[in-house]
C-alpha positions as CSV (number, residue, x, y, z in Angstrom):
1,X,26.6,44.5,-4.2
2,X,23.6,43.0,-5.1
3,X,21.7,45.2,-7.7
4,X,17.9,45.6,-7.1
5,X,15.3,46.3,-10.0
6,X,13.2,49.3,-9.3
7,X,10.6,47.8,-11.2
8,X,10.2,43.9,-11.3
9,X,9.0,43.6,-14.8
10,X,12.3,43.6,-17.3
11,X,10.1,45.0,-20.1
12,X,10.5,48.4,-18.0
13,X,14.2,48.4,-19.1
14,X,13.2,48.6,-22.6
15,X,10.9,51.4,-22.5
16,X,11.4,54.7,-24.4
17,X,10.8,58.0,-22.3
18,X,11.8,61.7,-22.6
19,X,15.2,61.3,-21.9
20,X,15.8,58.0,-23.3
21,X,14.0,58.6,-26.7
22,X,15.1,55.5,-28.5
23,X,12.9,55.8,-31.4
24,X,14.3,59.2,-32.3
25,X,16.0,59.3,-35.9
26,X,19.4,60.0,-34.8
27,X,19.4,57.2,-32.3
28,X,17.8,54.6,-34.9
29,X,20.5,55.6,-37.6
30,X,23.1,54.9,-35.0
31,X,21.9,51.8,-34.1
32,X,21.7,50.7,-37.7
33,X,25.0,51.8,-37.9
34,X,26.6,49.6,-34.9
35,X,24.7,46.7,-35.9
36,X,26.0,46.6,-39.4
37,X,29.5,46.3,-37.4
38,X,28.6,43.7,-35.0
39,X,27.3,40.1,-35.0
40,X,25.4,39.5,-31.9
41,X,24.0,41.6,-28.7
42,X,27.4,41.1,-26.9
43,X,29.4,42.7,-29.7
44,X,26.7,45.5,-30.4
45,X,26.8,46.2,-26.7
46,X,30.3,46.5,-26.1
47,X,30.5,48.5,-29.8
48,X,27.7,50.8,-28.3
49,X,29.6,51.7,-25.2
50,X,32.6,52.3,-26.9
51,X,30.8,54.8,-29.2
52,X,29.6,56.7,-26.5
53,X,32.6,56.4,-24.4
54,X,35.0,57.7,-27.0
55,X,33.2,59.9,-29.3
56,X,30.9,61.9,-27.1
57,X,33.4,63.8,-24.7
58,X,32.3,64.4,-21.2
59,X,31.5,68.0,-21.3
60,X,33.5,68.8,-18.0
61,X,36.4,67.5,-19.9
62,X,35.9,69.5,-23.1
63,X,34.9,72.6,-21.7
64,X,31.5,72.7,-23.3
65,X,29.1,74.6,-21.4
66,X,25.7,73.0,-23.1
67,X,23.5,70.8,-21.3
68,X,22.5,68.0,-23.3
69,X,20.0,65.6,-21.4
70,X,17.9,64.0,-24.1
71,X,19.5,60.7,-25.6
72,X,19.0,62.1,-29.0
73,X,20.6,65.5,-28.3
74,X,23.7,64.0,-26.6
75,X,24.1,62.0,-29.9
76,X,23.3,64.5,-32.2
77,X,25.7,67.2,-30.3
78,X,28.2,65.2,-29.3
79,X,28.2,66.5,-25.9
80,X,27.1,65.4,-22.5
81,X,28.0,65.0,-18.7
82,X,28.0,61.1,-17.3
83,X,24.1,61.0,-17.1
84,X,23.7,62.4,-20.6
85,X,26.0,60.1,-21.9
86,X,24.1,57.3,-19.8
87,X,20.9,58.2,-21.3
88,X,22.6,57.8,-24.8
89,X,23.7,54.4,-24.0
90,X,20.6,53.1,-22.6
91,X,18.9,54.4,-25.7
92,X,21.3,52.6,-28.0
93,X,21.0,49.5,-25.8
94,X,17.3,49.5,-25.5
95,X,16.6,50.0,-29.2
96,X,18.5,47.0,-29.8
97,X,16.4,44.9,-27.5
98,X,18.6,44.6,-24.8
99,X,17.3,45.7,-21.2
100,X,19.1,48.8,-19.8
101,X,19.1,50.5,-16.4
102,X,20.4,53.6,-14.9
103,X,22.3,53.5,-11.9
104,X,24.1,56.1,-9.5
105,X,27.2,56.8,-7.2
106,X,27.7,59.1,-4.6
107,X,31.3,60.3,-4.7
108,X,33.5,63.1,-3.5
109,X,35.5,66.0,-4.7
110,X,39.4,65.8,-4.5
111,X,38.8,67.9,-1.2
112,X,36.6,65.5,0.6
113,X,33.2,67.2,-0.3
114,X,30.6,65.6,-1.7
115,X,30.3,66.2,-5.5
116,X,27.6,65.7,-7.8
117,X,25.9,62.3,-8.5
118,X,27.6,60.2,-10.8
119,X,25.6,58.3,-13.5
120,X,26.2,54.9,-15.2
121,X,24.2,52.0,-16.5
122,X,23.7,48.3,-16.2
123,X,23.0,46.3,-18.8
124,X,21.3,42.5,-18.7
125,X,22.5,40.7,-21.9
126,X,20.8,37.5,-23.3
127,X,21.7,34.4,-21.3
128,X,22.9,36.0,-18.3
129,X,21.1,36.1,-15.4
130,X,22.6,39.2,-13.9
131,X,23.1,42.8,-14.6
132,X,26.5,44.4,-15.2
133,X,27.1,47.6,-14.6
134,X,29.1,49.9,-17.4
135,X,30.5,53.3,-17.0
136,X,30.2,55.6,-20.3
137,X,31.5,58.7,-18.6
138,X,34.8,58.7,-21.0
139,X,38.5,58.1,-20.2
140,X,41.2,60.8,-19.4
141,X,44.2,60.4,-17.2
142,X,43.1,58.8,-14.1
143,X,40.0,57.3,-15.4
144,X,40.3,54.1,-17.2
145,X,36.8,52.3,-17.8
146,X,36.2,49.6,-19.8
147,X,33.3,47.5,-20.8
148,X,33.4,44.2,-19.1
149,X,31.1,41.5,-17.9
150,X,34.1,39.6,-15.8
151,X,34.2,42.1,-12.9
152,X,33.5,45.8,-13.2
153,X,35.9,48.7,-14.9
154,X,34.1,51.5,-14.0
155,X,35.6,54.9,-14.3
156,X,35.5,55.3,-10.1
157,X,35.0,52.3,-7.5
158,X,33.6,54.1,-4.4
159,X,35.7,54.7,-1.6
160,X,33.6,53.8,1.5
161,X,36.0,55.5,3.9
162,X,35.4,58.6,2.0
163,X,31.4,58.0,2.4
164,X,31.2,57.1,-1.2
165,X,28.3,55.2,-2.1
166,X,27.2,52.7,-5.0
167,X,23.5,52.6,-4.8
168,X,22.2,49.2,-5.7
169,X,18.9,50.5,-7.3
170,X,18.3,49.9,-10.8
171,X,16.0,52.8,-12.4
172,X,14.2,52.1,-15.2
173,X,14.0,56.0,-15.8
174,X,16.5,59.0,-14.8
175,X,16.1,59.7,-11.1
176,X,13.6,62.8,-11.0
177,X,16.1,65.3,-9.0
178,X,18.8,64.2,-11.7
179,X,16.4,65.1,-14.6
180,X,15.0,67.9,-12.8
181,X,18.8,69.3,-12.7
182,X,19.7,68.5,-16.1
183,X,16.5,70.0,-17.5
184,X,16.5,73.3,-15.5
185,X,20.2,74.1,-15.9
186,X,21.1,77.2,-18.1
187,X,24.7,75.7,-18.5
188,X,27.1,73.2,-17.2
189,X,28.6,75.5,-14.5
190,X,25.0,75.9,-13.0
191,X,24.3,72.3,-13.7
192,X,27.1,71.5,-11.2
193,X,26.0,73.5,-8.5
194,X,22.2,72.2,-8.8
195,X,23.0,68.5,-9.4
196,X,22.2,66.4,-6.3
197,X,24.8,64.6,-4.1
198,X,23.1,62.1,-2.8
199,X,19.7,60.1,-3.4
């Protein structure tokens, strides 16, 4: 699949916004810690990915009813769904000067009904002329995502036979429909009912 930048200028994928608030002190402190443990952009990106994937539980796995959507809140509360964790990872990468985009998948529930949109990121590391998608959702039985530049290791490869879709657009900011659902939900059960199932 060919990934398509929503905005041609790469600088758009370094910008801060209300969800990817990479100027916030909590984000900056996390960046400083991760930078102290890494040598270059590649090792930093891998470390930031592992930090978000492994130290911030997906709230559907943990049972946490809170809805965090701003990167700084996700890092502070150690809580969030896939979209929120993607915002946090994008903030950590953009703060280190690594262009990062938001991506989406339309996936089905176990019974075959459309499920909530799934959120992930794409990163463009120095010296590479391509974007590489990464999925920081968090692993569990049946989910084994990893940071990879040599072929995608996502939580869920799409199943076209079930109508699942990989959307090719690389968004510089969260999709408005996703952000609206995150901002307006009182708790995660409500969020699950209001997240869009397609773009």
